[in-house]
C-alpha positions in Angstrom: 34.8 -6.8 34.3 33.9 -10.0 36.3 30.5 -11.3 36.0 28.6 -11.0 39.4 25.4 -12.9 40.5 24.0 -16.0 42.5 26.3 -18.8 42.0 25.3 -22.6 42.1 27.5 -25.6 42.3 25.1 -27.8 40.4 22.5 -27.5 37.8 19.0 -26.6 38.6 15.8 -28.8 37.7 12.8 -26.6 37.2 9.5 -28.6 37.7 7.0 -26.3 35.9 5.9 -26.8 32.3 5.6 -23.2 31.6 8.3 -20.6 31.0 10.3 -19.6 34.1 10.2 -15.9 33.5 6.4 -15.2 33.3 7.0 -12.1 31.0 7.8 -14.7 28.1 4.1 -15.1 28.0 3.3 -16.6 25.3 0.6 -13.7 24.7 -2.2 -14.7 22.3 -4.4 -12.5 20.1 -6.5 -12.9 17.2 -3.9 -11.6 15.0 0.0 -10.9 15.9 -0.5 -7.2 16.2 -3.3 -7.9 18.9 -0.7 -10.1 20.5 1.8 -7.5 20.2 -0.6 -5.0 21.9 -1.4 -7.5 24.7 2.4 -8.1 25.5 3.3 -4.5 25.6 0.2 -4.0 28.1 1.2 -6.8 30.4 5.0 -6.4 30.2 5.0 -2.7 31.2 8.1 -0.4 30.8 9.4 -1.1 34.2 9.7 -5.0 33.5 11.4 -4.4 30.1 15.2 -4.4 29.1 16.8 -4.3 25.9 17.0 -7.7 24.4 14.0 -9.2 26.4 12.2 -11.9 24.4 8.4 -12.9 24.6 6.5 -15.4 22.9 3.5 -14.5 20.8 0.6 -16.5 19.3 -2.3 -16.0 16.8 -5.3 -17.8 17.7 -3.4 -20.0 20.2 -1.2 -21.3 17.0 2.4 -21.1 16.5 4.6 -19.3 19.0 6.8 -16.8 17.5 9.7 -15.3 19.4 9.6 -11.1 19.5 12.0 -9.2 21.4 12.7 -5.5 22.4 15.4 -5.0 19.9 16.5 -1.4 19.9 15.2 -0.3 23.3 12.2 -0.7 25.6 9.2 1.3 23.9 6.2 -0.4 22.5 7.6 0.2 19.1 11.0 -1.7 19.7 9.0 -5.1 20.1 9.7 -6.5 16.9 10.0 -10.4 15.4 13.2 -12.2 15.7 14.6 -13.0 12.2 17.5 -15.1 11.0 18.9 -12.3 9.2 18.9 -8.7 8.8 15.7 -8.2 6.8 12.0 -8.6 7.9 11.8 -11.3 4.9 13.2 -12.2 1.5 14.6 -8.9 -0.4 12.1 -8.5 -3.3 9.3 -10.4 -1.5 5.6 -9.7 -2.5 4.0 -8.9 0.9 0.3 -8.0 -0.5 -1.6 -7.7 -3.5 -4.8 -5.8 -3.7 -7.0 -6.3 -6.7 -9.5 -3.9 -7.7 -12.1 -5.3 -10.1 -15.4 -5.0 -11.6 -18.2 -7.3 -10.1 -21.8 -8.5 -10.9 -23.5 -5.7 -12.9 -20.2 -3.9 -13.1 -18.6 -6.4 -15.5 -19.2 -4.6 -18.8 -16.9 -4.5 -21.7 -18.0 -1.0 -23.0 -17.9 0.8 -19.7 -16.5 -0.8 -16.8 -16.4 0.8 -13.3 -14.4 4.0 -13.3 -12.9 6.9 -11.3 -12.9 10.3 -12.9 -9.8 12.0 -12.1 -10.4 15.5 -10.8 -8.8 18.6 -12.5 -6.5 20.8 -10.4 -7.0 24.6 -11.0 -4.3 25.8 -8.4 -1.2 24.9 -6.5 -3.6 24.0 -3.6 -5.9 22.0 -5.4 -6.3 18.4 -3.9 -5.8 14.9 -5.4 -8.9 12.9 -5.4 -9.2 9.8 -3.6 -9.3 7.0 -6.2 -12.7 5.1 -5.6 -15.2 3.3 -7.6 -18.5 1.2 -7.3 -17.6 -2.3 -8.1 -21.0 -3.3 -8.8 -22.1 -0.5 -11.6 -20.5 0.3 -14.9 -18.9 3.6 -15.4 -18.4 6.7 -13.2 -20.8 6.4 -10.1 -23.5 8.9 -9.8 -23.6 8.5 -6.0 -21.7 7.0 -3.4 -18.7 4.6 -4.1 -18.2 1.1 -2.3 -14.5 0.6 -2.9 -11.4 2.8 -2.1 -8.2 1.9 -3.8 -5.4 1.4 -1.4 -2.4 -0.8 -0.8 -2.1 -2.7 2.6 1.0 -4.1 4.2 1.6 -5.5 7.8 4.5 -3.5 8.8 7.9 -5.1 8.6 10.0 -5.8 11.6 12.9 -4.0 10.4 12.7 0.0 10.4 15.6 0.4 8.3 14.1 -1.5 5.4 11.9 -0.2 2.7 8.8 -1.2 0.8 8.1 -0.6 -2.5 4.4 0.2 -3.6 3.4 -0.2 -7.1 0.1 0.9 -8.6 -0.9 -0.6 -11.8 -3.8 1.1 -13.6 -5.8 1.2 -16.7 -6.1 5.0 -17.8 -8.9 5.6 -20.2 -8.8 8.8 -22.4 -12.4 8.0 -23.3 -13.5 11.2 -25.1 -12.5 12.7 -28.2 -9.6 15.5 -27.9 -11.3 18.9 -28.2 -8.2 20.1 -30.6 -5.6 18.4 -32.5 -3.4 17.9 -29.7 -4.1 17.8 -25.9 -1.5 17.9 -23.3 -2.1 16.3 -20.0 -0.1 16.5 -16.7 -1.1 13.4 -14.7 -0.4 13.2 -11.1 -0.3 10.3 -8.7 0.2 10.5 -4.9 0.0 8.3 -1.6 -1.3 9.3 1.6 -2.1 7.4 5.1 -5.4 8.7 5.4 -8.8 8.5 3.1 -10.2 11.4 1.3 -9.1 14.3 -1.1 -5.4 15.5 -0.2 -3.7 18.7 -1.1 -0.1 17.9 -2.8 1.6 19.8 0.3 0.1 17.3 2.7 0.7 13.8 0.7 2.4 11.7 3.5 4.4 9.6 1.0 4.6 12.2 -1.8 3.3 12.6 -5.4 4.9 12.1 -9.0 4.2 13.4 -12.2 3.8 12.0 -15.8 2.7 14.0 -18.9 0.7 12.5 -22.0 -0.3 14.2 -25.2 -3.6 13.2 -27.1 -3.0 13.4 -30.5 -5.8 13.6 -33.1 -5.4 11.7 -36.5 -5.5 14.4 -38.6 -6.2 18.2 -38.4 -8.5 18.2 -41.1 -10.6 15.4 -39.9 -12.8 15.1 -36.9 -10.7 14.5 -34.0 -10.8 10.8 -33.5 -8.2 9.7 -31.3 -9.2 7.9 -28.0 -6.8 5.6 -26.2 -6.4 3.4 -23.1 -3.3 2.0 -21.6 -1.9 0.2 -18.6 -0.2 2.8 -16.6 2.4 1.7 -13.5 3.7 4.0 -11.1 5.9 3.1 -8.0 6.9 4.8 -4.7 9.6 3.5 -2.1 8.8 4.1 1.5 11.2 3.3 4.6 9.3 1.3 7.0 10.1 3.9 9.8 8.1 6.5 7.8 4.8 4.2 7.8 2.1 5.9 9.7 -1.4 5.0 10.5 -4.5 6.9 9.7 -4.8 8.6 13.1 -1.4 10.0 12.4 0.5 7.5 15.0 3.4 4.7 14.0 2.3 1.3 13.8 4.1 -1.3 15.6 5.5 -4.3 13.8 2.9 -6.8 12.3 0.2 -4.1 12.3 -1.7 -3.5 9.1 -1.1 -0.2 7.5 -3.1 1.1 4.5 -1.8 3.3 1.8 -4.3 5.2 -0.1 -4.0 6.3 -3.7 -4.7 9.7 -4.7 -4.8 11.0 -8.4 -5.4 14.5 -10.4 -4.8 16.1 -13.9 -3.8 19.4 -15.2 -4.7 20.5 -18.9 -6.3 23.2 -21.0 -9.0 20.3 -21.6 -11.9 19.8 -19.6 -12.3 16.2 -20.6 -11.3 14.1 -17.7 -9.2 10.9 -17.9 -10.6 7.8 -16.1 -9.1 5.0 -14.1 -10.8 1.9 -15.1 -11.5 -1.3 -13.0 -12.5 -4.0 -15.2 -12.3 -7.9 -15.3 -10.9 -10.8 -16.9 -13.5 -11.3 -19.5 -15.0 -15.0 -20.4 -17.2 -13.9 -23.4 -17.2 -12.7 -26.8 -16.4 -9.4 -27.9 -19.5 -7.0 -27.2 -19.1 -5.2 -30.6 -17.1 -5.4 -33.6 -16.4 -1.7 -33.4 -13.4 -0.5 -31.8 -14.0 2.8 -30.2 -17.0 2.1 -28.0 -15.3 -0.9 -26.2 -12.9 0.0 -23.0 -12.6 -3.5 -21.8 -9.8 -2.7 -18.9 -8.4 -5.4 -16.8 -8.6 -5.1 -13.2 -6.3 -2.3 -11.4 -3.9 -3.4 -8.6 -1.8 -2.3 -5.9 1.4 -4.3 -4.8 3.6 -4.3 -2.1 7.4 -5.4 -2.0 10.0 -5.7 0.7 13.4 -4.1 0.0 16.2 -5.1 2.3 18.2 -1.9 3.3 21.5 -3.8 3.0 20.6 -4.1 -0.9 19.3 -0.7 -1.2 21.5 1.7 -2.8 20.8 5.5 -3.3 22.8 7.2 -6.2 25.6 4.6 -6.1 28.9 5.5 -7.4 31.7 3.2 -8.6 35.0 3.9 -6.8 
């Protein structure tokens, strides 16, 4: 089919120092997410077409080109990239560190979250939270909730990997020679306790056994270890706390939940310690639980390099 349109015999000199098409903008915001919202408001759906490019700035800084890549809805406005990915494969997008501060820096009893015990299939997992300024499990309100945070990548086909690195403390003596614990960890889009059936990004189980040194001795075994759990989430599945889908560049919190199941009523703890710059608080071993900080990391995984159940030909 031959192209049709207005034909000109010579070049056109545009005298303006601004974009010829006002739909380009650029549109400015305090963040790129704010600029995206402004662009979608000013360039309404009746003015859009697939492939339309607009310019966005953050605090009147660098102009970045975004385009309506796959359609003309608000969610289709994504940043132009040089390749198929929203960034480098395996790129660390964000790290959130959860650590003791001021009065909470304590080698023997750093701030902690007591993992709740589930008693039925509907029992909710607890929202992991702690008081960074006071040792131990808080008796009142917490002032820090544990969550990962990520600016939604541009390409919805890509994945993010959320990795939780936690100090798990079995701080009490077992009440029998051997005690088995089923530990549960989940990720959800909203704060607060969450039942496993409602866990937006799913949950996983791991099992531990707390074993006493000898059946003929007092049950002396106590232990603390670094524990790592991970989830892979497709970008298209990310959701805000209010249940709506985020647009590219918008910050998305992902909240950590935890629970345990055991015949023991002795709850394990998640500790939030520090990097200590002091001598040992004691020469004894059992009273000290000098955990380091816990953390939540988010990595980008390029869909073109993400194989599920691959099989050799």
